[in-house]
C-alpha distance (Angstrom), angle and dihedral (degrees) to the residues before:
residue distance angle dihedral
S1 . . .
Y2 3.80 . .
L3 3.80 91.8 .
T4 3.79 91.9 50.2
I5 3.81 91.4 50.2
R6 3.77 91.0 46.8
K7 3.79 93.6 50.4
F8 3.81 90.3 46.3
V9 3.81 91.4 51.2
S10 3.79 88.7 49.3
M11 3.79 91.2 51.6
V12 3.79 92.4 46.3
K13 3.80 90.0 54.4
R14 3.78 92.6 45.8
F15 3.79 100.3 42.3
S16 3.79 102.1 26.8
G17 3.79 108.2 149.7
R18 3.81 91.0 10.5
A19 3.81 102.8 95.1
N20 3.80 91.1 152.2
H21 3.78 92.2 59.0
P22 3.87 108.7 127.3
C23 3.80 91.0 -123.0
C24 3.80 91.2 58.1
Q25 3.80 91.3 46.5
D26 3.80 92.5 50.7
L27 3.82 90.0 54.8
D28 3.83 92.6 43.7
M29 3.81 90.1 -115.1
E30 3.79 100.3 130.0
H31 3.79 91.5 109.8
C32 3.80 98.2 37.9
Y33 3.76 119.6 119.4
V34 3.78 136.3 -178.2
P35 3.86 108.5 -112.0
W36 3.81 93.6 -160.0
S37 3.76 140.8 -5.6
F38 3.77 137.7 -170.0
G39 3.77 140.9 -159.0
Q40 3.82 100.6 70.1
E41 3.80 101.5 83.2
G42 3.79 134.9 85.3
E43 3.77 128.9 16.2
E44 3.79 119.9 0.9
E45 3.80 94.5 -107.5
H46 3.82 89.6 53.6
K47 3.80 93.3 58.3
L48 3.79 124.4 92.8
K49 3.79 112.5 -116.2
Y50 3.82 103.6 -176.8
P51 3.84 111.0 -11.4
C52 3.79 111.6 -157.6
A53 3.83 105.4 167.9
I54 3.79 138.3 23.7
A55 3.81 138.3 -169.3
T56 3.80 137.3 164.2
N57 3.82 133.4 -139.4
S58 3.80 134.5 -149.0
S59 3.81 91.1 -83.2
G60 3.79 92.3 55.8
H61 3.79 92.9 -109.5
F62 3.79 117.9 152.2
I63 3.81 115.2 -128.6
V64 3.80 109.4 -162.1
G65 3.79 128.6 -171.7
D66 3.79 109.3 -142.6
I67 3.80 136.3 -177.6
N68 3.83 122.1 -62.2
G69 3.80 94.4 26.3
V70 3.81 96.1 -65.4
V71 3.81 121.7 145.5
K72 3.80 117.6 -158.7
V73 3.80 126.9 -166.2
F74 3.82 124.8 -152.4
D75 3.80 131.1 -177.1
P76 3.85 122.5 -118.5
L77 3.80 89.6 -86.2
G78 3.78 92.7 52.7
Q79 3.80 96.3 -105.0
F80 3.79 115.0 147.2
I81 3.82 115.5 -107.3
Q82 3.80 107.7 169.3
H83 3.77 145.8 -37.5
F84 3.79 135.1 -146.6
S85 3.78 136.8 179.8
V86 3.78 131.6 -123.6
P87 3.84 107.1 -121.3
N88 3.80 117.6 -101.2
D89 3.80 115.2 173.3
D90 3.81 96.6 174.2
V91 3.80 112.8 79.6
E92 3.82 90.5 -165.1
T93 3.79 92.5 57.6
N94 3.79 123.3 83.7
L95 3.79 116.8 -140.0
C96 3.79 120.3 -152.6
I97 3.80 127.1 -179.5
H98 3.80 112.5 -134.8
D99 3.80 100.9 177.6
V100 3.80 145.6 -13.8
A101 3.81 131.4 -149.7
T102 3.80 140.6 170.0
D103 3.82 134.0 -143.8
N104 3.80 131.7 -142.8
K105 3.82 90.1 -84.0
D106 3.81 91.3 53.2
S107 3.78 93.1 -111.4
I108 3.80 111.0 155.8
Y109 3.80 121.9 -127.5
V110 3.80 121.4 -164.7
L111 3.81 125.3 -166.9
V112 3.81 109.2 -153.8
R113 3.78 137.5 179.7
Y114 3.79 121.6 -144.8
Q115 3.79 112.9 -157.6
K116 3.78 123.2 -172.4
M117 3.78 121.0 -177.9
K118 3.80 116.7 -128.6
N119 3.79 121.8 -129.5
N120 3.79 121.0 -120.8
N121 3.80 100.9 -149.4
K122 3.80 94.5 -166.3
K123 3.79 95.4 56.1
N124 3.79 97.2 23.6
K125 3.77 89.2 -127.8
K126 3.77 133.7 123.4
T127 3.80 111.2 -110.8
G128 3.77 130.9 171.3
S129 3.78 122.9 -4.7
D130 3.77 144.0 -113.1
E131 3.81 108.9 -130.1
R132 3.79 127.1 -166.7
F133 3.79 130.6 173.8
F134 3.80 127.7 -148.1
V135 3.78 137.6 175.2
Y136 3.80 117.9 -139.1
K137 3.79 122.8 -161.8
F138 3.81 118.9 -154.7
S139 3.79 129.8 -179.9
N140 3.80 119.3 -116.4
T141 3.81 86.2 -95.4
A142 3.84 91.0 54.8
D143 3.84 96.8 -105.2
L144 3.81 111.2 149.4
H145 3.81 110.9 -117.7
L146 3.80 105.8 163.4
K147 3.78 145.2 6.6
F148 3.80 125.1 -172.7
P149 3.82 135.5 167.7
V150 3.78 122.5 -112.8
G151 3.80 116.1 -141.0
G152 3.78 134.8 -173.7
E153 3.79 124.2 62.3
V154 3.78 115.6 22.7
W155 3.81 100.8 -123.5
K156 3.82 118.1 63.1
R157 3.78 118.0 -162.6
G158 3.77 107.7 179.8
L159 3.78 151.3 -0.9
T160 3.79 135.3 -146.6
V161 3.80 135.1 166.4
T162 3.81 130.1 -143.2
N163 3.81 126.1 -170.3
S164 3.80 90.7 -83.5
H165 3.79 109.7 13.6
V166 3.79 143.1 54.1
L167 3.81 111.3 -141.1
V168 3.80 122.8 -159.6
L169 3.80 120.3 -168.3
S170 3.79 124.5 -145.0
S171 3.80 118.9 133.8
R172 3.81 83.6 -41.9
V173 3.78 132.9 19.6
A174 3.80 119.1 -100.5
A175 3.81 114.8 -155.2
Y176 3.81 120.9 -151.7
D177 3.78 129.2 178.7
T178 3.79 120.1 -119.4
D179 3.83 90.1 -91.9
G180 3.80 91.1 58.9
Q181 3.81 96.9 -104.6
F182 3.80 116.0 143.1
V183 3.83 112.9 -112.9
R184 3.79 108.2 175.1
W185 3.77 146.7 -55.0
L186 3.78 125.4 -90.9
G187 3.76 113.8 -154.2
G188 3.80 99.0 52.9
I189 3.79 125.0 146.8
E190 3.81 94.5 -68.1
E191 3.80 95.2 47.8
L192 3.81 92.8 44.6
A193 3.79 90.9 49.6
N194 3.81 93.0 57.5
G195 3.79 93.3 39.2
T196 3.80 99.0 -107.7
F197 3.81 111.0 152.6
K198 3.79 91.6 -11.7
D199 3.81 107.6 156.6
A200 3.81 91.1 -10.5
T201 3.79 114.4 175.3
D202 3.81 100.4 -175.2
I203 3.79 139.8 15.2
A204 3.80 138.9 -161.3
S205 3.80 132.7 175.8
A206 3.80 134.5 -138.9
N207 3.81 129.8 -146.3
D208 3.81 91.8 -105.8
G209 3.81 92.0 62.5
R210 3.78 97.2 -100.2
V211 3.78 116.5 140.5
N212 3.79 115.2 -151.5
G213 3.76 121.6 -160.8
S214 3.77 131.3 -173.2
G215 3.79 116.0 -146.3
R216 3.76 133.8 -166.6
V217 3.79 92.0 -93.3
S218 3.81 105.7 7.4
F219 3.79 148.5 34.9
L220 3.79 116.2 -113.9
C221 3.79 133.5 -161.8
S222 3.77 133.4 -172.0
H223 3.81 135.2 169.3
F224 3.77 110.8 -130.3
Q225 3.81 122.4 -165.2
């Protein structure tokens, strides 16, 4: 599944070259290996610098969020196709991609964090930060179609898209319509009581409307309409 692949990629990045790490042993991964990889061939701008998010589309293309707000697209064989940047008009603001997702029309959604350091006038130093989260929607040809802010809890962990909603994971799941208007929260009192999306760390959606979430100690599933 997508979540399994994503968690495996995360572990490969974290424990690469450390097959004897206890975490790998607990998951019976001491003898696992990566049969192929991509993102390190060709021209410098085609290479992945620090990949932080990945999604696929109906053509099997890999959409990868990289450092400095750059999104790179690769074909099913890992060959570079194109790249584009998430807009950032403020040179004093850092932009960081948190997640990427696609919908059934192969539009690309990017969850980003803007972080601007605050000035401490007394010491003339930058202390603390002002953080804001936005979701950008691009066409499959990288044309910008939509940008909308994401409210609620400060830290955003993940992003997924159903046929009719954009879902953003923090400690709960915020649901937006495809125009960026907030709809409702998942993970309210009822959902938390039965364990749905409690302590979820990642989410993914299926074509039938089901939203799957992986937690710290469990796998969660909910049908969102």
